[in-house]
N, C-alpha and C positions, 0 to 999 in steps of 0.2 A: 504494500500500500504506500502511495507516495506521500511525502511530508508536505508537499505543496498543496495548499487548499485551493480548490477550484473557485475562482471568483464568480460570484453570482451576478447575473444581469439585473439591472434595476429597471423596473417597469416605468414607462412614460405615463404622465398624467395629462389632464387637459391643459394645465398651466404650461407644461413643456411644449405641447403641440401648438398652443396659442403663441408662444414666444417665437417659434419657427415661422408661423404664418405672418407675424409682424415683420420679421426680417425679410421674408420673401416678398411681401408687398412693398416694403421700402426699397428693395433691390429692383423690383419691377418698375416702380415709380421713377427710379433713377436711370432706367434704361439698360440695366445690366442683364435682365432676363427677358426672353421673348414670351408672348402669351402662352405658347406651347410649353416652354420651360416652367413657367409659373403654374400652369394647370397640372403638369406631371408631378412637380415637387410638392404642390399643395395636397394632391391626392395621397402621395407617399407619407406626408406628415400626418394627415388625418387618420391614416390606417396604421401608423407606427405603434407597436406594442412596447418596445424597449427604448431607453434613452440612447443606447449606442447606435440606433438606426437613424437618429436625427442629425448629428453633426455633418454628415456628408451632404445633406440637403442645403446647408448654408455656409460651409467652410470656404467656398470659393467666392463669397460675397463679402466685401469689407464691412457691410452692415452686421454681419454675423460673427465677427471676430471676438467680441466680448462674450457673446453667448457661448461660443465653442470653448473659450478659455474657462468659463464658469463650469461647463460640464466636465472639464478635465479634473476639477476638484470636486465633482459631483455636487455642485451648488444648485439650488433650486432655480429653475429657469426664470421665475419672476424676479429674483434678485439679479441674475446675470443680465437681464434686459432692462434694468432700471434706468440706464442712460438713454434709452430710446426716446426720441421726441414724441410726446403724446398730444392728443387733441385737448381742447379746453376742458373737457370733462374727464380726461384720462381714459377714454374708451379704447378697448382692445379691438383688434381685427377679428371679425367673424366671417363666415362664409355661408353662402346659400348655394347648394348644388341640387339641380333638377327641380325641386319643389320649394315653395315659399311658405311664409307665415305672416302673421300680422305683427307689426312693431309699432308701438306708440312711444314717441320720444317726448320726454318731459322737459321742463325748464333746465337749461344748463347742460343737457345731454347732446351728444352728437352721434354720427353713424360712420363707422369704418367697416365696410362690408364688400366682399368680393362675390359677385354673382356669376355662376357658371351654369349655363343652360337652364336658367330659372330666375326667379326674383321674388321679392317680398312686397307686401302692401305696407308702406311706411306712412304713418299718420303724423304730421308735423305741427298740428294746431297748437299743442301745448308748449312746443319748443320755440315757436316764433311769436313775435309781438312787435309793437312799435319800438324802433331803435335797435332791434336784435339782428345781428348778422350771424347766420348759422351756416357753417361750412361742413359739407359731408364728403367723404372720400369713398367713392363707389365704383371701382373698376368693374368691368363686365365683359364676359365672353359668351356669345350666343345666348344672351339673356338680358335681363334688366329689371329694375324695380318699378312699381307704381308708387309715385311720391304724391301724397295727398296734402295740399296746402290750403290754408284759409284764404279768404278774400284779402286783397291788398298787398300780397307778398310779391316782391320783385324777384324774379328768377334770373340768376347769372350763371352761364355755362362756362366752365373752365376745363372741360373734358377734351380729350384728344381722341378722335375716332378713326378707325380703319374699317371701311365698309360698314359703318354703323353711326349712330348718333342719337341724341335725345329728341323726344317729341314733347313740346310744351303746348298744352291745350290753351287756346286763346283766352278762355275764362279764367285760367290759372295764373296768367301773367298780370300782376298788379302794378301799382304805382310806387310801392315801397312803403306805404303808410303803415303797413302791418309787419314790417321787417323785410330782410333780404335772405334768400336761400342761394348759396354758392355750391354748385355741383362740380366736383373734381373726380378725375380718374381716367384711365385709358379704356377705350371701348373698342372691342373687336367683334364685328358682325353682331352687334347688339346695342342696346341703349335703354335709357329710362324714359318713362312717361310721367310727366307732371300734370296732375289733375286737380281741379278744384274740389276741396272737401265739402261735400254738400250735406254732411250730417248736421242735425240740429243740436 
């Protein structure tokens, strides 16, 4: 029997996978990954069962250097990624693949979501208001979200599209008296639809 103890593999948790998704989206936004690279790596991250499966997904991206070093010391991913620029509400990246859900954003919240072949219904009434500028990061491939805004919201597009783009319904484009929605993200054969929230 060998004296060398076999090292046990550590299981990856949601925090570890989320940290990898953040790095991948930052690298994609910086132009380091193609949409296909992003989709492949994101799928691998979401299906990873062990921490040692994750470093290879981000080690060739400068944005992942601190995260990979953290895993070397088996540090929790949340601590390793603490230097990552966050949105105003500190929102982490999420992903929507194939099917969507309903998301209600509240005051001070934002959205950082990657849509792949699907999208969410996002209601922004409570997150917007007079004087509020809400910026959402929503890259999409072959999909997109339905963004429901209240009356009077000015919609500003800062997305970059390849064979895709956003659709802003005429009734949803306001004068800015009820805030401004800024939409960011790379779009590939997809885009988001901005609609007027007609709920009472």
